[in-house]
Rosetta silent file (secondary structure, phi, psi, omega in degrees, C-alpha in Angstrom):
SEQUENCE: MISNQVIQNSIDELKSITKVDICVMDLEGVSAASTFGEMELAAELILGFANSPADSQVIAGHHLLKIFDEGELSYVLIAKGFNDDVYMVAKIAVSQIQNLIVAYKERFDRNNFIQNLLLDNLLLVDIYNRAKKLHIEVEMSRAVFLVEAKLEKDNSAMEMLKSLFSNQSGDYITAVDEKNIILIKALEPGDGYDELQNTAEMIVDMMNTEAMLNVRVSYGTIVGELKEVSKSYKEAKMALDVGKIFYAEKNVVSYSTLGIGRLIYQLPINLCKIFIQEIFGENIPEELDEETLTTVNKFFDNNLNVSETSRQLFVHRNTLVYRIEKLQKATGLDVRTFDDALTFKIAIMVVNYMRYLESLEY
SCORE:     score description
SCORE:     0.000 S_00000001
   1 L     0.000  149.202  179.089   64.476  101.266   89.329 S_00000001
   2 L   -64.972  141.014 -178.009   64.729   98.503   86.755 S_00000001
   3 L   -85.779  156.038  177.720   64.810   99.776   83.177 S_00000001
   4 H   -61.810  -32.131 -178.736   62.311   98.807   80.502 S_00000001
   5 H   -65.173  -36.910  177.873   65.171   97.462   78.389 S_00000001
   6 H   -64.470  -42.672  177.718   66.075   94.915   81.063 S_00000001
   7 H   -63.662  -41.938  179.997   62.459   93.724   81.169 S_00000001
   8 H   -60.686  -45.176  178.755   62.387   93.588   77.359 S_00000001
   9 H   -60.242  -39.263 -178.178   65.526   91.452   77.241 S_00000001
  10 H   -65.604  -47.648 -177.650   64.049   89.095   79.811 S_00000001
  11 H   -74.909  -26.497  174.831   60.737   88.492   78.010 S_00000001
  12 H   -63.426  -42.051  178.800   62.508   88.261   74.622 S_00000001
  13 H   -64.731  -42.307  177.851   64.573   85.362   75.975 S_00000001
  14 H   -63.509  -40.428  179.971   61.443   83.671   77.353 S_00000001
  15 H   -62.771  -40.985 -178.765   59.652   84.149   74.033 S_00000001
  16 H   -66.634  -26.893 -179.284   62.565   82.572   72.128 S_00000001
  17 H   -87.471  -44.773 -170.528   62.448   79.517   74.432 S_00000001
  18 H  -102.365  -14.970 -176.074   58.685   79.030   74.959 S_00000001
  19 L    65.620   17.754  178.615   57.175   80.745   71.870 S_00000001
  20 L   -98.840  127.821  177.666   54.743   82.493   74.208 S_00000001
  21 L   -78.250  137.461 -176.359   54.108   86.201   73.601 S_00000001
  22 E  -134.198  142.797  173.583   54.360   88.355   76.719 S_00000001
  23 E  -132.627  141.288  176.562   53.650   92.006   77.448 S_00000001
  24 E  -119.678  122.229 -178.519   54.426   93.967   80.616 S_00000001
  25 E  -115.141  145.657  175.254   52.364   97.086   81.292 S_00000001
  26 E   -82.964 -179.056 -173.260   52.770   99.742   83.952 S_00000001
  27 L   -79.527    1.822  173.869   49.881  100.954   86.110 S_00000001
  28 L  -103.958    5.876  178.285   49.056  103.755   83.678 S_00000001
  29 L    82.334   15.424  179.780   48.334  101.315   80.887 S_00000001
  30 L   -99.961  134.633 -179.194   51.565  102.023   79.018 S_00000001
  31 E   -69.693  123.230  176.070   53.570   99.119   77.637 S_00000001
  32 E   -87.139  -34.408  178.181   56.950   98.822   79.373 S_00000001
  33 E  -162.685  148.353 -176.334   58.057   95.867   77.237 S_00000001
  34 E  -160.634  147.044  170.065   56.327   93.548   74.785 S_00000001
  35 L  -108.730    3.588  179.275   56.786   90.731   72.277 S_00000001
  36 L   -73.415  146.551  169.854   53.286   91.335   70.891 S_00000001
  37 L   -72.771  -45.613  177.802   52.828   92.642   67.389 S_00000001
  38 L  -152.120  131.468 -178.872   49.742   94.507   68.567 S_00000001
  39 L   -69.236  126.073 -177.985   47.958   94.351   71.915 S_00000001
  40 L   -90.003  -17.012 -179.692   44.494   92.829   71.472 S_00000001
  41 L   -91.517  141.470  176.926   43.211   93.735   74.943 S_00000001
  42 L   -71.713  145.884 -179.271   41.841   97.168   75.730 S_00000001
  43 H   -60.414  -31.553 -178.729   43.799   99.173   78.284 S_00000001
  44 H   -63.837  -37.884  179.310   40.609   99.569   80.347 S_00000001
  45 H   -66.604  -39.996 -178.999   40.372   95.800   80.854 S_00000001
  46 H   -67.434  -44.130  179.586   43.999   95.582   81.962 S_00000001
  47 H   -67.819  -32.535  175.919   43.669   98.507   84.400 S_00000001
  48 H   -62.862  -40.728  175.998   40.429   97.001   85.706 S_00000001
  49 H   -64.805  -40.652 -179.242   42.338   93.817   86.541 S_00000001
  50 H   -60.427  -34.259 -178.136   45.094   95.876   88.179 S_00000001
  51 L   -88.094   -4.057 -179.956   42.547   97.468   90.490 S_00000001
  52 L   -86.347  164.126  179.563   40.865   94.161   91.323 S_00000001
  53 L   -78.186  -10.059 -176.254   41.821   91.976   94.324 S_00000001
  54 L   -73.639  144.398  176.384   42.717   89.009   92.057 S_00000001
  55 L   -87.619  -22.110  177.893   46.384   88.074   91.498 S_00000001
  56 E  -149.828  157.180 -177.212   45.664   86.424   88.149 S_00000001
  57 E  -163.438  149.153  174.661   42.842   86.326   85.634 S_00000001
  58 E  -106.403  122.121  179.862   42.034   85.059   82.123 S_00000001
  59 E  -131.983  120.660  174.608   40.537   87.688   79.807 S_00000001
  60 L    50.879   46.690  176.301   39.762   87.100   76.113 S_00000001
  61 L    76.058   20.304  177.961   42.295   84.283   75.747 S_00000001
  62 E  -128.794  138.358  172.386   45.076   86.035   77.695 S_00000001
  63 E   -87.236  126.683  176.671   46.532   85.258   81.108 S_00000001
  64 E  -112.685  128.569  178.795   46.918   88.405   83.240 S_00000001
  65 E  -133.000  155.488 -179.013   49.149   88.324   86.327 S_00000001
  66 E   -98.889  142.700  176.399   50.357   90.988   88.745 S_00000001
  67 E  -112.180  122.545 -174.790   54.022   91.825   89.379 S_00000001
  68 E  -108.293  151.753  173.525   54.773   93.098   92.882 S_00000001
  69 E  -125.597  102.954 -176.924   57.674   95.032   94.366 S_00000001
  70 L    52.588   46.237  176.774   57.876   94.444   98.130 S_00000001
  71 L    86.319  -10.574  179.668   54.107   93.945   98.285 S_00000001
  72 E   -99.368  132.565  178.759   53.310   96.959   96.083 S_00000001
  73 E   -65.988  127.431 -178.554   51.817   96.385   92.632 S_00000001
  74 E  -115.316  -41.500 -176.939   54.272   97.575   89.960 S_00000001
  75 E  -142.570  164.428  169.194   53.285   95.977   86.643 S_00000001
  76 E  -117.963  129.587  178.947   50.692   93.781   84.975 S_00000001
  77 E  -103.020  132.788  178.378   51.955   90.900   82.856 S_00000001
  78 E  -117.706  123.246  176.767   49.883   89.647   79.912 S_00000001
  79 E  -113.338  129.121 -175.469   50.658   86.259   78.329 S_00000001
  80 E   -79.283  119.533 -177.071   48.934   85.378   75.050 S_00000001
  81 E   125.655  157.996 -175.619   47.051   82.082   75.373 S_00000001
  82 L  -128.122    6.976  179.533   44.806   80.532   77.991 S_00000001
  83 L   -84.981  176.787 -175.496   46.092   76.961   78.548 S_00000001
  84 H   -66.998  -33.197  179.817   48.078   75.741   81.546 S_00000001
  85 H   -64.535  -41.034  178.097   51.427   75.890   79.735 S_00000001
  86 H   -65.154  -39.600  178.562   50.985   79.579   79.005 S_00000001
  87 H   -62.015  -41.164  179.641   50.018   80.168   82.629 S_00000001
  88 H   -63.922  -43.190  177.662   53.185   78.401   83.789 S_00000001
  89 H   -61.777  -41.155  179.001   55.331   80.528   81.453 S_00000001
  90 H   -62.535  -41.457  177.890   53.576   83.650   82.741 S_00000001
  91 H   -63.623  -39.985  177.505   54.300   82.632   86.350 S_00000001
  92 H   -62.735  -43.001  179.983   57.964   82.085   85.464 S_00000001
  93 H   -62.652  -43.090  178.231   58.090   85.507   83.822 S_00000001
  94 H   -60.867  -46.594  179.970   56.534   87.165   86.877 S_00000001
  95 H   -61.381  -42.720 -178.452   59.018   85.437   89.191 S_00000001
  96 H   -65.207  -44.014 -178.748   61.967   86.410   87.000 S_00000001
  97 H   -67.743  -39.380  177.979   60.936   90.075   86.723 S_00000001
  98 H   -63.255  -39.049  177.127   60.252   90.327   90.459 S_00000001
  99 H   -67.216  -37.478  176.731   63.723   88.925   91.180 S_00000001
 100 H   -63.839  -40.839  178.377   65.238   91.390   88.703 S_00000001
 101 H   -60.224  -45.059  179.302   63.459   94.267   90.461 S_00000001
 102 H   -62.981  -44.443 -177.602   64.893   93.149   93.808 S_00000001
 103 H   -63.864  -43.734 -178.799   68.380   92.708   92.353 S_00000001
 104 H   -71.031  -35.084  177.440   68.438   96.111   90.668 S_00000001
 105 H   -67.320  -41.299  178.572   67.019   97.839   93.718 S_00000001
 106 H   -63.516  -38.757  177.795   69.625   96.152   95.923 S_00000001
 107 H   -62.798  -44.619  178.600   72.321   97.247   93.490 S_00000001
 108 H   -64.686  -44.897 -179.394   71.092  100.842   93.631 S_00000001
 109 H   -63.264  -37.582  179.974   70.751  100.729   97.417 S_00000001
 110 H   -65.053  -42.884 -179.954   74.246   99.263   97.779 S_00000001
 111 H   -64.930  -41.031  178.106   75.777  102.038   95.689 S_00000001
 112 H   -63.925  -40.548  178.553   73.869  104.657   97.670 S_00000001
 113 H   -63.796  -46.046 -178.767   75.011  103.049  100.931 S_00000001
 114 H   -61.852  -42.361  179.909   78.669  102.935   99.833 S_00000001
 115 H   -62.779  -45.505  178.766   78.597  106.610   98.803 S_00000001
 116 H   -67.299  -33.161  176.170   77.113  107.711  102.120 S_00000001
 117 H   -62.935  -45.307 -179.141   79.590  105.498  103.977 S_00000001
 118 H   -63.661  -35.978 -175.736   82.527  107.179  102.216 S_00000001
 119 L   -90.553    6.920  178.925   81.166  110.650  102.982 S_00000001
 120 L    60.987   38.500 -179.103   80.508  109.881  106.676 S_00000001
 121 L   -97.162    9.746 -175.266   76.773  110.464  106.280 S_00000001
 122 L  -121.582  142.803  171.443   75.727  107.415  108.325 S_00000001
 123 L   -74.425  157.298 -177.389   75.361  106.717  112.009 S_00000001
 124 H   -58.732  -41.266 -178.998   77.233  103.685  113.327 S_00000001
 125 H   -66.526  -34.588  178.206   74.009  101.751  113.944 S_00000001
 126 H   -67.806  -36.736  179.325   72.846  102.486  110.385 S_00000001
 127 H   -59.256  -48.997 -177.213   76.119  101.176  108.968 S_00000001
 128 H   -68.519  -41.635 -178.212   75.697   97.793  110.659 S_00000001
 129 H   -66.237  -46.154 -177.498   71.956   97.486  109.953 S_00000001
 130 H   -72.777  -33.957  177.453   72.163   98.429  106.276 S_00000001
 131 H   -62.925  -40.726  178.960   75.303   96.368  105.695 S_00000001
 132 H   -64.219  -42.116 -179.497   73.496   93.298  107.034 S_00000001
 133 H   -65.795  -35.857 -177.120   70.485   93.961  104.790 S_00000001
 134 L   -92.838    6.225  177.397   72.693   94.438  101.728 S_00000001
 135 L    59.850   44.811  176.989   74.842   91.378  102.516 S_00000001
 136 L  -107.130  125.312 -178.885   78.035   93.395  102.923 S_00000001
 137 L   -63.579  130.991 -178.066   80.685   91.916  105.220 S_00000001
 138 L   -82.508  -50.609 -178.003   81.367   94.238  108.160 S_00000001
 139 E   -97.557  101.871 -179.504   84.676   92.863  109.411 S_00000001
 140 E  -160.697  141.410  178.044   87.031   92.554  106.461 S_00000001
 141 E   -71.904  127.952 -178.886   90.364   94.124  105.521 S_00000001
 142 E  -140.192  161.165  171.776   89.813   96.803  102.896 S_00000001
 143 E  -146.046  148.857 -178.114   91.600   99.754  101.315 S_00000001
 144 E  -103.070  130.594  174.654   90.283  102.593   99.174 S_00000001
 145 E  -109.978  141.451  171.994   91.805  103.478   95.809 S_00000001
 146 E  -113.674  131.069  178.569   91.144  106.700   93.908 S_00000001
 147 E  -118.055  116.627  179.680   91.556  106.676   90.131 S_00000001
 148 E  -109.151  113.860  175.146   91.738  110.053   88.437 S_00000001
 149 E   -89.118  148.631 -178.561   91.513  110.062   84.649 S_00000001
 150 L   -63.910  -24.989 -177.051   92.701  113.129   82.774 S_00000001
 151 L   -97.456   30.410  175.997   89.312  113.322   81.039 S_00000001
 152 L    51.368   88.250  176.162   87.349  113.644   84.289 S_00000001
 153 L    51.415   53.631  178.156   85.855  110.292   85.191 S_00000001
 154 L   -55.237  133.944 -177.244   86.024  108.900   81.673 S_00000001
 155 H   -61.394  -34.621  179.548   83.303  106.261   81.160 S_00000001
 156 H   -65.973  -31.857  176.809   85.779  103.829   79.639 S_00000001
 157 H   -66.158  -42.471  178.376   87.853  104.060   82.840 S_00000001
 158 H   -62.594  -46.167 -179.123   84.800  103.170   84.933 S_00000001
 159 H   -65.404  -37.645  178.971   83.904  100.219   82.703 S_00000001
 160 H   -62.850  -43.065  179.133   87.497   98.991   82.699 S_00000001
 161 H   -64.495  -39.268  179.648   87.595   98.981   86.509 S_00000001
 162 H   -64.978  -30.033  177.778   84.293   97.109   86.686 S_00000001
 163 H   -76.522  -23.855 -178.763   85.747   94.434   84.427 S_00000001
 164 H   -86.923  -32.545 -174.224   88.825   94.116   86.655 S_00000001
 165 L  -125.832  133.888 -171.856   87.117   94.060   90.056 S_00000001
 166 L  -113.224  143.580  175.059   83.948   92.169   90.943 S_00000001
 167 H   -62.464  -30.508 -177.924   81.257   92.737   93.570 S_00000001
 168 H   -62.066  -28.573  179.794   81.237   88.985   94.141 S_00000001
 169 H   -91.534    4.951  177.498   84.734   89.199   95.625 S_00000001
 170 L    94.465    5.557  178.304   83.720   92.070   97.912 S_00000001
 171 L   -89.117  144.856  178.729   85.078   94.916   95.755 S_00000001
 172 E  -132.415  137.669  179.793   82.918   97.988   95.137 S_00000001
 173 E  -121.888  129.552 -179.318   83.306  100.709   92.525 S_00000001
 174 E  -153.926 -171.699  176.941   81.509  104.031   92.780 S_00000001
 175 L  -153.937  143.867  177.978   82.014  107.805   92.495 S_00000001
 176 L  -120.083   -1.295  175.506   81.067  110.769   94.667 S_00000001
 177 L  -148.650 -176.932 -174.516   82.252  113.583   92.374 S_00000001
 178 L   -86.788   -3.407 -172.256   82.899  114.282   88.697 S_00000001
 179 L  -107.604  -35.431 -168.731   86.653  113.720   88.791 S_00000001
 180 E  -120.871  143.527  171.486   87.520  110.501   90.582 S_00000001
 181 E  -100.054  136.474 -175.354   86.488  106.849   90.445 S_00000001
 182 E  -110.183  128.906  173.926   86.560  105.084   93.815 S_00000001
 183 E  -116.159  120.175  171.693   87.506  101.451   94.301 S_00000001
 184 E   -97.527  108.786 -172.323   86.948   99.839   97.694 S_00000001
 185 E   -97.805  123.441  173.242   89.197   96.783   97.484 S_00000001
 186 E   -80.027  134.365 -175.187   88.587   93.735   99.653 S_00000001
 187 L  -106.522  148.080  175.196   91.880   92.186  100.728 S_00000001
 188 L   -78.908  154.881  175.974   92.833   88.589  101.244 S_00000001
 189 L   -55.891  131.068 -179.925   94.227   87.509  104.660 S_00000001
 190 L    93.236  -11.897  177.245   97.894   88.407  104.750 S_00000001
 191 L   -66.914  138.273  179.092   97.662   91.084  102.044 S_00000001
 192 L  -131.018 -156.449 -174.537   99.705   94.178  102.873 S_00000001
 193 H   -74.092  -20.821  173.676  100.940   97.375  101.252 S_00000001
 194 H   -64.545  -41.623  178.427  103.012   95.517   98.667 S_00000001
 195 H   -66.898  -37.595  176.979   99.795   94.034   97.298 S_00000001
 196 H   -63.259  -43.456  178.553   98.145   97.482   97.315 S_00000001
 197 H   -61.844  -42.392  179.058  101.070   98.936   95.370 S_00000001
 198 H   -63.575  -39.977  178.445  100.889   96.079   92.870 S_00000001
 199 H   -63.791  -45.037  179.989   97.144   96.626   92.434 S_00000001
 200 H   -61.828  -43.817  179.816   97.616  100.362   91.861 S_00000001
 201 H   -66.842  -35.076  177.120  100.370   99.782   89.309 S_00000001
 202 H   -64.589  -40.174  177.753   98.242   97.167   87.567 S_00000001
 203 H   -61.916  -45.890  179.852   95.383   99.680   87.251 S_00000001
 204 H   -60.568  -45.719 -178.185   97.713  102.289   85.748 S_00000001
 205 H   -65.477  -44.166 -178.791   99.179   99.779   83.280 S_00000001
 206 H   -65.578  -41.526  178.749   95.812   98.353   82.243 S_00000001
 207 H   -63.098  -37.292 -177.248   94.279  101.799   81.733 S_00000001
 208 H   -73.657  -43.322 -175.396   97.246  102.839   79.646 S_00000001
 209 H   -83.473  -38.757 -175.108   97.494   99.734   77.460 S_00000001
 210 H   -89.314  -40.274 -176.382   93.819   98.719   77.145 S_00000001
 211 L  -108.987   -1.018 -179.787   91.966  102.054   77.269 S_00000001
 212 L    55.799   39.736 -179.205   94.812  104.387   76.219 S_00000001
 213 L  -113.614  137.134  174.997   94.137  106.497   79.311 S_00000001
 214 L   -95.930  108.468 -175.618   96.716  108.286   81.420 S_00000001
 215 E  -119.075  159.124  173.563   95.497  107.954   85.002 S_00000001
 216 E  -117.705  133.767 -176.660   96.819  108.759   88.455 S_00000001
 217 E  -122.304  134.773  173.679   96.063  106.320   91.302 S_00000001
 218 E  -129.214  159.638  177.169   96.272  106.895   95.043 S_00000001
 219 E  -148.983  151.792 -178.839   95.337  104.680   97.963 S_00000001
 220 L   -92.603 -165.754 -179.843   94.808  104.971  101.719 S_00000001
 221 L   -83.543  164.940  179.704   95.773  102.726  104.594 S_00000001
 222 L   -78.709  131.957  177.881   94.321   99.272  105.255 S_00000001
 223 E  -119.425  153.637 -174.040   91.289   99.236  107.571 S_00000001
 224 E  -101.481  -13.949 -178.412   89.734   96.235  109.280 S_00000001
 225 E  -130.380  155.542 -176.653   86.084   97.301  109.634 S_00000001
 226 H   -60.849  -36.789 -176.934   83.466   98.737  107.324 S_00000001
 227 H   -65.024  -18.990 -177.911   82.993  101.838  109.492 S_00000001
 228 H   -93.945    1.809 -178.629   86.647  102.800  108.871 S_00000001
 229 H   -61.404  -36.195  179.556   86.368  102.814  105.070 S_00000001
 230 H   -62.656  -31.824  177.345   85.719  106.575  105.088 S_00000001
 231 H   -64.183  -46.608  179.202   89.085  107.041  106.831 S_00000001
 232 H   -64.145  -35.619  178.079   90.905  105.193  104.041 S_00000001
 233 H   -64.026  -45.539  179.054   88.959  107.241  101.467 S_00000001
 234 H   -62.633  -37.137  178.328   90.029  110.545  103.049 S_00000001
 235 H   -66.225  -42.831  178.887   93.618  109.328  103.121 S_00000001
 236 H   -64.245  -37.325  179.063   93.488  108.349   99.444 S_00000001
 237 H   -65.883  -43.750  176.926   91.995  111.745   98.608 S_00000001
 238 H   -63.359  -41.870 -179.912   94.781  113.541  100.477 S_00000001
 239 H   -60.450  -38.110  179.243   97.385  111.334   98.796 S_00000001
 240 H   -65.612  -44.414  179.889   96.004  112.288   95.372 S_00000001
 241 H   -66.515  -46.724 -179.283   96.149  116.014   96.178 S_00000001
 242 H   -63.303  -39.005  179.509   99.595  115.839   97.802 S_00000001
 243 H   -61.553  -38.229  179.217  100.898  113.772   94.898 S_00000001
 244 H   -63.748  -35.593 -175.121   99.857  116.428   92.383 S_00000001
 245 H   -81.157  -48.485 -169.007  101.760  119.110   94.290 S_00000001
 246 H  -106.910  -22.761 -175.577  104.951  117.380   95.388 S_00000001
 247 L  -130.563   52.151 -174.224  105.254  114.159   93.393 S_00000001
 248 L   -60.693  -23.308 -177.939  103.875  115.098   89.974 S_00000001
 249 L   -77.825  -11.501 -176.829  106.162  112.599   88.247 S_00000001
 250 L   -95.195  137.912  174.508  104.483  109.648   90.023 S_00000001
 251 L   -92.715  -17.304  178.122  101.361  107.899   88.700 S_00000001
 252 E  -124.465  125.563 -178.873  100.876  105.940   91.940 S_00000001
 253 E  -129.733  129.162  179.203  100.852  107.668   95.323 S_00000001
 254 E  -106.520  138.312  177.960  100.349  105.975   98.700 S_00000001
 255 H   -59.213  -36.964 -175.415   99.181  107.837  101.797 S_00000001
 256 H   -74.178   -8.253 -179.547  101.668  105.909  103.936 S_00000001
 257 H  -120.321   21.516 -178.322  104.636  107.146  101.859 S_00000001
 258 L   -72.174  -25.735  177.753  103.777  110.838  101.523 S_00000001
 259 L    59.853 -137.275 -174.591  106.494  111.792  103.987 S_00000001
 260 H   -67.985  -22.133  177.732  107.108  115.488  104.514 S_00000001
 261 H   -59.022  -38.009  178.887  104.681  116.363  101.729 S_00000001
 262 H   -66.218  -36.834  178.910  101.768  115.357  103.982 S_00000001
 263 H   -66.607  -46.750 -179.144  103.069  117.634  106.757 S_00000001
 264 H   -63.531  -38.337 -178.224  103.455  120.643  104.460 S_00000001
 265 H   -59.444  -27.210 -177.020   99.992  120.034  102.955 S_00000001
 266 L   -96.651    4.655  179.035   98.424  120.558  106.376 S_00000001
 267 L   -80.165  141.185  173.972  100.259  123.817  107.146 S_00000001
 268 L   -68.330  148.808 -174.621   98.244  127.067  107.138 S_00000001
 269 H   -61.540  -34.843 -179.785   99.186  129.431  104.302 S_00000001
 270 H   -63.737  -39.518  178.634  100.253  132.224  106.706 S_00000001
 271 H   -66.818  -36.662  177.393  102.809  129.934  108.350 S_00000001
 272 H   -62.925  -42.513 -179.022  104.142  128.960  104.914 S_00000001
 273 H   -64.927  -40.122  178.861  104.621  132.627  103.987 S_00000001
 274 H   -63.730  -43.280 -179.408  106.479  133.333  107.230 S_00000001
 275 H   -61.973  -47.096 -178.832  108.778  130.347  106.662 S_00000001
 276 H   -64.528  -38.354  178.607  109.603  131.347  103.082 S_00000001
 277 H   -63.229  -40.138  179.490  110.207  134.940  104.162 S_00000001
 278 H   -66.996  -35.058 -176.674  112.666  133.749  106.836 S_00000001
 279 H   -80.007  -48.667 -171.637  114.563  131.542  104.381 S_00000001
 280 H  -107.787  -11.533 -175.592  114.712  133.693  101.271 S_00000001
 281 L    65.584 -129.861  179.286  113.783  137.179  102.447 S_00000001
 282 L   -88.026   -6.417 -175.755  112.608  139.146   99.434 S_00000001
 283 L   -97.914   56.896  178.336  114.417  136.816   96.998 S_00000001
 284 L   -67.731  128.501 -177.583  111.797  134.077   96.771 S_00000001
 285 L   -71.137   83.308 -177.552  112.787  131.732   93.929 S_00000001
 286 L   -63.839  -44.016 -175.892  109.779  132.359   91.711 S_00000001
 287 L  -139.420   89.831  171.861  111.238  130.656   88.670 S_00000001
 288 L   -78.961  133.409 -177.307  114.232  128.372   89.012 S_00000001
 289 L   -67.272  157.771 -175.462  115.262  127.238   85.557 S_00000001
 290 H   -58.906  -36.840 -179.162  114.752  123.600   84.568 S_00000001
 291 H   -62.735  -43.322 -179.636  118.498  122.955   84.455 S_00000001
 292 H   -66.282  -44.864 -179.547  118.973  124.106   88.061 S_00000001
 293 H   -63.327  -42.930  178.331  116.012  122.097   89.352 S_00000001
 294 H   -61.781  -42.601 -179.879  117.155  118.950   87.520 S_00000001
 295 H   -62.061  -47.873 -177.222  120.667  119.387   88.893 S_00000001
 296 H   -66.181  -43.702 -179.760  119.519  119.870   92.476 S_00000001
 297 H   -62.912  -40.602  178.015  117.016  116.993   92.402 S_00000001
 298 H   -67.415  -35.701  177.537  119.636  114.634   90.991 S_00000001
 299 H   -63.178  -42.457  177.570  122.091  115.895   93.615 S_00000001
 300 H   -67.008  -41.314 -179.941  119.590  115.064   96.353 S_00000001
 301 H   -59.712  -30.056 -178.168  118.850  111.641   94.806 S_00000001
 302 L   -99.786   23.550  174.498  122.558  110.834   95.067 S_00000001
 303 L    55.568   42.583  175.312  122.812  111.885   98.733 S_00000001
 304 L    64.202   27.562  179.083  124.792  115.089   97.957 S_00000001
 305 L   -90.887  110.175 -175.105  127.505  113.140   96.136 S_00000001
 306 H   -65.941  -45.604 -176.414  129.092  115.524   93.605 S_00000001
 307 H   -62.235  -48.068 -178.475  131.019  112.883   91.666 S_00000001
 308 H   -66.200  -39.060  179.373  128.070  110.502   91.193 S_00000001
 309 H   -63.943  -45.660  179.212  125.705  113.360   90.301 S_00000001
 310 H   -62.553  -36.329  178.255  128.053  114.761   87.644 S_00000001
 311 H   -64.762  -44.006 -178.235  128.444  111.276   86.183 S_00000001
 312 H   -72.208  -27.395  178.036  124.689  110.722   85.922 S_00000001
 313 H   -88.198   -4.725 -178.992  124.122  114.190   84.456 S_00000001
 314 L    58.336   41.883  175.876  126.979  113.676   81.972 S_00000001
 315 L  -126.886  159.810  178.127  128.613  116.958   83.004 S_00000001
 316 L   -69.904  149.678 -179.912  132.068  117.775   84.309 S_00000001
 317 H   -55.922  -41.771 -179.329  132.464  117.955   88.085 S_00000001
 318 H   -64.767  -32.992  177.434  133.468  121.628   87.837 S_00000001
 319 H   -65.129  -42.457  178.576  130.296  122.380   85.846 S_00000001
 320 H   -63.943  -44.098  179.176  128.176  120.837   88.598 S_00000001
 321 H   -61.834  -38.273  178.307  130.051  122.814   91.269 S_00000001
 322 H   -61.997  -44.353  179.741  129.488  125.994   89.247 S_00000001
 323 H   -63.276  -40.607  179.941  125.729  125.358   89.105 S_00000001
 324 H   -65.406  -41.789  179.326  125.604  124.706   92.861 S_00000001
 325 H   -68.166  -33.706  176.267  127.530  127.902   93.611 S_00000001
 326 H   -63.445  -42.423  176.834  125.250  129.822   91.279 S_00000001
 327 H   -64.260  -37.639  179.671  122.254  128.550   93.265 S_00000001
 328 H   -62.988  -40.485  178.694  124.014  129.538   96.502 S_00000001
 329 H   -65.595  -35.448 -177.433  124.409  133.121   95.282 S_00000001
 330 H   -76.183  -32.947 -173.089  120.735  133.274   94.306 S_00000001
 331 H  -118.103  -15.869 -176.424  119.308  131.781   97.509 S_00000001
 332 L    80.712    9.887 -178.594  122.016  131.984  100.153 S_00000001
 333 L  -117.735  129.978  177.621  121.886  128.201  100.640 S_00000001
 334 L   -98.908  101.821 -173.618  124.779  125.841   99.969 S_00000001
 335 L   -72.538    0.013  174.507  123.090  122.549   99.112 S_00000001
 336 L   -77.122  -16.122  176.017  126.400  120.705   99.533 S_00000001
 337 L   -99.007  146.389 -173.814  125.807  120.868  103.302 S_00000001
 338 H   -61.164  -47.031 -176.418  123.083  118.717  104.847 S_00000001
 339 H   -60.750  -46.729 -179.392  121.319  121.496  106.768 S_00000001
 340 H   -68.775  -35.524  177.884  121.098  123.838  103.769 S_00000001
 341 H   -63.596  -44.254  178.731  120.110  120.977  101.468 S_00000001
 342 H   -64.018  -43.517  179.151  117.266  120.016  103.808 S_00000001
 343 H   -61.649  -44.416 -179.358  116.162  123.640  104.148 S_00000001
 344 H   -64.474  -42.419  179.952  116.187  124.146  100.379 S_00000001
 345 H   -59.554  -47.693 -179.611  114.234  120.923   99.747 S_00000001
 346 H   -66.168  -42.150 -178.083  111.523  121.873  102.237 S_00000001
 347 H   -60.942  -43.743  179.125  111.446  125.488  101.021 S_00000001
 348 H   -63.714  -39.172  177.578  110.899  124.462   97.395 S_00000001
 349 H   -65.099  -39.224  178.132  108.099  122.107   98.467 S_00000001
 350 H   -65.864  -41.872  177.773  106.465  124.917  100.461 S_00000001
 351 H   -60.493  -43.874  178.259  106.731  127.276   97.476 S_00000001
 352 H   -61.933  -38.437  178.438  105.066  124.646   95.262 S_00000001
 353 H   -65.369  -42.399  178.909  102.309  124.238   97.850 S_00000001
 354 H   -63.753  -39.728  177.706  101.704  127.993   97.984 S_00000001
 355 H   -65.067  -37.399  177.687  101.481  128.152   94.191 S_00000001
 356 H   -62.679  -44.760  178.797   99.003  125.280   94.246 S_00000001
 357 H   -63.225  -38.840  178.450   96.783  127.136   96.736 S_00000001
 358 H   -64.687  -37.362 -179.187   96.986  130.279   94.609 S_00000001
 359 H   -66.319  -27.894  179.274   95.920  128.326   91.515 S_00000001
 360 H   -71.076  -20.465 -177.321   92.779  127.145   93.347 S_00000001
 361 L   -80.948  -14.305 -177.675   91.681  130.764   93.814 S_00000001
 362 L  -104.421    0.000    0.000   91.467  131.381   90.088 S_00000001
């Protein structure tokens, strides 16, 4: 519903232009907004007009008009003065407030529609009917972005996104929980995943530089119809969760580039335990030291190249070989061979996933 402050701002602007005092009262005789110093009409007279069949009336030198919301009486407007100019100003005020009521209701309805669309709470026929009523394009390329601020849906993050993306261009910003802000981005013809990546990186940079917020952004795949937006939302949500577990160093995570992390994320916990037991037996690597993990990750980044890895780590080749052999003794896997390297990489990701699931239980 439209707020009293919005009505007050509207009649204040009219008063400054026309010099006509205006008051808007609700159906209980309480002033919702007013430029009057003191109301000269008794509340009984105003309520009597509200209950009458007349749409307008002059009482004690005041023009009284009714404000409707889809045919239902919502407010009574009182304009001080009884000449034709005051009546015209009063009619303008009524028209403006009625349009504001429609606009704010449509805005609320649109947000409610978008939220239910994301959560799959609508039948297909309802999607098309309500989209048409709310003037939302059905067939358009879109993708869903999730923005997670460290301070749980920080208000400044929401306001920043609203300043960056406009409803007029087909973008919608909403939220369905306390943690994430959702952006449904309308795409231009020819836009692909490079543009999505650029948009995500721009959001991260703007939040960091303008609002001093450290955010994580994920996004789903591109969909061509409104009914498929919930699919992109679920993908973005999975990408955010998978990114936290396996790609914690990244601020931008795309569903289409999750790789093996997406596969592991969908494994049942019992299967993960069996796999880890087969690989490590009773010697599950609970706590690999930071030095070992850094060494192995850099080794993998350089395609198992010992010389290049030692150069980038600024260590002697023999030191790197010693660390690798130390890991082999601890786990039974020689990461210098492709098969063992692949097994170790997957095993560590599975261990991280199991720890993540355990953390959710507490």
